PAVO-474129 format. One line per 3 residues: number of its first residue (from 1); their letters; for each residue x, y, z of C-alpha. Coordinates in nm, 2 decimals. Example, Ala and Ser with C-alpha at 12.3 -4.5 7.8 and 13.67 -1.06 7.14 Angstrom:
# PAVO-474129
1) as) 1.23 -0.45 0.78  1.37 -0.11 0.71
# end
This chain:
# PAVO-474129
1) xxx) 8.74 14.84 -11.69  8.67 14.93 -11.33  8.74 14.56 -11.23
4) xxx) 9.07 14.57 -11.42  9.18 14.88 -11.22  9.08 14.71 -10.89
7) xxx) 9.29 14.41 -10.98  9.59 14.63 -11.07  9.56 14.81 -10.74
10) xxx) 9.54 14.49 -10.55  9.85 14.35 -10.73  10.04 14.67 -10.65
13) xxx) 9.94 14.65 -10.28  10.05 14.29 -10.27  10.39 14.37 -10.43
16) xxx) 10.44 14.65 -10.18  10.36 14.42 -9.88  10.60 14.15 -10.03
19) xxx) 10.88 14.41 -10.07  10.83 14.53 -9.71  10.83 14.18 -9.58
22) xxx) 11.15 14.07 -9.75  11.35 14.40 -9.71  11.25 14.49 -9.35
25) xxx) 11.54 14.47 -9.09  11.56 14.13 -8.92  11.45 14.15 -8.56
28) xxx) 11.72 14.12 -8.30  11.73 13.76 -8.17  11.60 13.73 -7.82
31) xxx) 11.85 13.59 -7.57  11.80 13.23 -7.47  11.79 13.35 -7.11
34) xxx) 11.65 13.69 -7.00  11.95 13.81 -6.79  12.17 14.12 -6.81
37) xxx) 12.46 13.87 -6.79  12.37 13.69 -7.11  12.59 13.80 -7.40
40) xxx) 12.59 13.74 -7.77  12.88 13.49 -7.72  12.66 13.27 -7.50
43) xxx) 12.46 12.97 -7.60  12.26 12.71 -7.43  12.39 12.36 -7.49
46) xxx) 12.24 12.03 -7.38  12.49 11.83 -7.19  12.37 11.51 -7.04
49) xxx) 12.01 11.63 -7.02  12.11 11.96 -6.87  12.07 12.30 -7.04
52) xxx) 12.42 12.45 -6.99  12.53 12.81 -7.05  12.85 12.81 -7.26
55) xxx) 13.05 13.11 -7.37  13.30 13.07 -7.66  13.54 13.34 -7.78
58) xxx) 13.85 13.34 -8.00  13.94 13.20 -8.34  13.74 12.90 -8.43
61) xxx) 14.05 12.70 -8.54  14.28 12.80 -8.25  14.40 12.58 -7.97
64) xxx) 14.10 12.53 -7.73  14.13 12.63 -7.36  13.85 12.52 -7.13
67) xxx) 13.82 12.72 -6.81  13.62 12.59 -6.51  13.51 12.83 -6.24
70) xxx) 13.49 12.78 -5.86  13.21 12.72 -5.61  12.91 12.96 -5.60
73) xxx) 13.04 13.18 -5.88  13.00 13.16 -6.26  13.19 13.17 -6.59
76) xxx) 13.23 13.55 -6.55  13.51 13.47 -6.31  13.73 13.42 -6.61
79) xxx) 13.64 13.74 -6.80  13.98 13.90 -6.78  14.17 13.58 -6.87
82) xxx) 13.93 13.51 -7.16  13.98 13.87 -7.29  14.36 13.83 -7.27
85) xxx) 14.37 13.48 -7.43  14.10 13.50 -7.70  14.33 13.67 -7.96
88) xxx) 14.53 13.35 -7.99  14.32 13.07 -7.83  13.96 12.94 -7.85
91) xxx) 13.84 13.00 -7.50  13.55 12.79 -7.38  13.37 12.86 -7.05
94) xxx) 13.06 12.72 -6.89  12.85 12.76 -6.58  12.87 12.44 -6.38
97) xxx) 12.55 12.26 -6.30  12.39 12.43 -6.00  12.56 12.76 -6.08
100) xxx) 12.51 13.08 -6.28  12.26 13.07 -6.56  12.29 12.69 -6.60
103) xxx) 12.09 12.65 -6.29  12.02 12.34 -6.08  12.07 11.99 -6.22
106) xxx) 11.74 11.81 -6.21  11.93 11.48 -6.13  12.15 11.65 -5.86
109) xxx) 12.47 11.53 -6.01  12.70 11.73 -5.79  12.98 11.50 -5.66
112) xxx) 13.34 11.58 -5.76  13.35 11.28 -6.00  13.02 11.41 -6.15
115) xxx) 13.18 11.75 -6.20  13.49 11.60 -6.36  13.28 11.39 -6.59
118) xxx) 13.08 11.70 -6.68  13.39 11.86 -6.82  13.43 11.56 -7.06
121) xxx) 13.06 11.56 -7.15  13.08 11.93 -7.24  13.38 11.88 -7.45
124) xxx) 13.21 11.59 -7.63  12.90 11.80 -7.70  13.12 12.08 -7.84
127) xxx) 13.33 11.83 -8.05  13.65 11.92 -7.86  13.88 11.61 -7.87
130) xxx) 14.14 11.77 -7.65  14.22 12.10 -7.49  14.42 12.29 -7.23
133) xxx) 14.22 12.27 -6.91  14.21 12.54 -6.65  14.03 12.56 -6.32
136) xxx) 14.01 12.76 -6.00  13.93 12.61 -5.66  13.64 12.36 -5.72
139) xxx) 13.70 12.40 -6.09  14.07 12.32 -6.04  13.98 12.01 -5.84
142) xxx) 13.75 11.88 -6.12  14.01 11.97 -6.39  14.30 11.78 -6.24
145) xxx) 14.08 11.48 -6.16  13.96 11.48 -6.53  14.32 11.50 -6.64
148) xxx) 14.42 11.21 -6.42  14.16 10.99 -6.58  14.18 11.13 -6.94
151) xxx) 14.54 11.23 -7.02  14.48 11.19 -7.39  14.22 11.47 -7.38
154) xxx) 14.42 11.73 -7.18  14.71 11.91 -7.35  14.81 12.10 -7.03
157) xxx) 14.67 12.19 -6.70  14.65 12.54 -6.55  14.53 12.54 -6.19
160) xxx) 14.46 12.84 -5.97  14.43 12.77 -5.60  14.30 12.42 -5.68
163) xxx) 14.12 12.20 -5.43  14.25 11.86 -5.35  14.36 11.81 -4.99
166) xxx) 14.13 11.80 -4.69  13.98 12.14 -4.57  13.70 12.23 -4.33
169) xxx) 13.68 11.87 -4.20  13.60 11.73 -4.54  13.78 11.40 -4.61
172) xxx) 13.66 11.09 -4.79  13.33 11.17 -4.62  13.14 11.49 -4.65
175) xxx) 13.14 11.73 -4.35  12.82 11.85 -4.18  12.72 12.19 -4.32
178) xxx) 12.69 12.46 -4.05  12.35 12.62 -4.04  12.49 12.97 -4.11
181) xxx) 12.65 12.84 -4.42  12.32 12.68 -4.54  12.14 13.01 -4.46
184) xxx) 12.40 13.21 -4.66  12.39 12.98 -4.96  12.01 12.96 -4.98
187) xxx) 11.93 13.32 -4.91  12.25 13.50 -5.03  12.20 13.84 -4.85
190) xxx) 12.37 14.10 -5.06  12.58 14.24 -4.77  12.70 13.88 -4.68
193) xxx) 12.78 13.81 -5.05  12.99 14.13 -5.06  13.18 14.04 -4.75
196) xxx) 13.24 13.68 -4.87  13.36 13.81 -5.20  13.60 14.05 -5.04
199) xxx) 13.75 13.77 -4.85  13.87 13.61 -5.18  14.11 13.89 -5.24
202) xxx) 14.45 13.95 -5.10  14.39 14.32 -5.14  14.02 14.41 -5.15
205) xxx) 14.10 14.75 -5.32  14.16 14.54 -5.64  13.80 14.42 -5.64
208) xxx) 13.57 14.57 -5.91  13.27 14.70 -5.71  13.04 14.54 -5.97
211) xxx) 13.17 14.19 -5.88  12.97 14.13 -5.56  12.65 14.25 -5.72
214) xxx) 12.70 14.01 -6.01  12.77 13.71 -5.79  12.47 13.80 -5.58
217) xxx) 12.25 13.81 -5.88  12.37 13.49 -6.03  12.34 13.30 -5.70
220) xxx) 11.96 13.35 -5.72  11.78 13.02 -5.77  12.09 12.81 -5.70
223) xxx) 12.09 12.80 -5.32  11.95 12.45 -5.28  12.20 12.32 -5.54
226) xxx) 12.49 12.47 -5.35  12.38 12.30 -5.03  12.32 11.97 -5.21
229) xxx) 12.67 11.99 -5.36  12.83 12.04 -5.02  12.63 11.75 -4.88
232) xxx) 12.81 11.51 -5.13  13.14 11.70 -5.14  13.44 11.48 -5.05
235) xxx) 13.82 11.51 -5.05  13.98 11.17 -5.03  14.36 11.15 -5.02
238) xxx) 14.46 11.29 -5.36  14.82 11.16 -5.37  14.75 10.84 -5.57
241) xxx) 14.55 11.03 -5.84  14.79 11.33 -5.85  15.08 11.09 -5.93
244) xxx) 14.88 10.97 -6.24  14.87 11.32 -6.40  15.10 11.30 -6.69
247) xxx) 15.04 11.63 -6.86  15.24 11.95 -6.81  15.09 12.14 -6.51
250) xxx) 15.11 12.50 -6.40  14.98 12.58 -6.05  14.92 12.94 -5.94
253) xxx) 14.85 13.03 -5.58  14.82 13.35 -5.39  14.99 13.34 -5.05
256) xxx) 14.71 13.54 -4.90  14.45 13.28 -4.99  14.21 13.24 -4.69
259) xxx) 14.02 12.95 -4.85  14.29 12.70 -4.94  14.64 12.71 -4.78
262) xxx) 14.92 12.77 -5.02  15.09 12.47 -4.87  14.83 12.25 -5.04
265) xxx) 14.96 12.37 -5.38  15.32 12.31 -5.27  15.23 11.95 -5.19
268) xxx) 15.04 11.92 -5.52  15.33 12.05 -5.72  15.56 11.79 -5.56
271) xxx) 15.31 11.51 -5.62  15.24 11.58 -5.99  15.53 11.45 -6.20
274) xxx) 15.55 11.74 -6.45  15.43 12.04 -6.24  15.56 12.38 -6.16
277) xxx) 15.43 12.62 -5.89  15.42 13.00 -5.90  15.31 13.18 -5.59
280) xxx) 15.22 13.55 -5.54  15.28 13.70 -5.20  15.01 13.97 -5.23
283) xxx) 14.72 13.78 -5.39  14.43 13.57 -5.25  14.21 13.29 -5.36
286) xxx) 14.12 13.42 -5.71  14.46 13.53 -5.84  14.33 13.52 -6.20
289) xxx) 14.07 13.78 -6.11  14.27 13.99 -5.87  14.57 14.04 -6.10
292) xxx) 14.49 13.90 -6.45  14.77 14.09 -6.62  15.04 13.94 -6.40
295) xxx) 14.90 13.59 -6.39  14.84 13.59 -6.77  15.21 13.66 -6.83
298) xxx) 15.29 13.34 -6.64  15.02 13.14 -6.81  15.13 13.25 -7.16
301) xxx) 15.49 13.17 -7.09  15.39 12.83 -6.97  15.17 12.76 -7.27
304) xxx) 15.43 12.89 -7.52  15.67 12.64 -7.36  15.46 12.33 -7.35
307) x) 15.23 12.34 -7.65
# end
């Protein structure tokens, strides 16, 4: 009899353990990257052998918009636009190789053609056949170069202070990198990052005080990659390629841009067959961050017209 009771007790204990196991709350999934800038909308995606941080928001079946950030920043550059567009569009952002939480490319694929190709590789990986493509500065340069080569994959272009014409001595050949620039990119002193970030605005009072700290934090570990990118950065005459862009194009440029002269966008708008230019007399290099509400009105009006 005693053996029977022992067996019953063991069965009851086993049943209790099983009930606890199957009904306990599921643990919170650990982030793929331990960073305060990782969100539940982020994922690591393998693109060409690189682990790339991608953030996707908006309805799964909506028109996709791929946004490409500029040099030495990260996908957070597009936070305000993504928030404003995600109700109606599928917004896809990624940290470029050598930037943000993607980190350095082990194969150092940092040329402008490499970056344009990376856009297509990312779209392939995410099963995106075609999309609206947006980019700022370096991201704008890569975006329009991709559109010139792959018009069937780009529904429209939205460019914010895009690169294209020669600046800082860069032509079809890279320019020598001044030692202070290398020092800044590799060490990223917080006070220097704050000053450099302020310089991107037409009116620094519009800058969220948290932005320089975020940029400083996400520059960590990418310094060598930034320098390597500049060592192979070229700006050959863009005119022949700009003329090949056949998709509707909107160019936005702040007239207080200290990085890329607004005249470059005027020339670009004249060179691209179906382009229109909007300038803002009080904004700087990152108009999409400095005044997202105003710039989004222009972007939405453009997309409503051309899509």
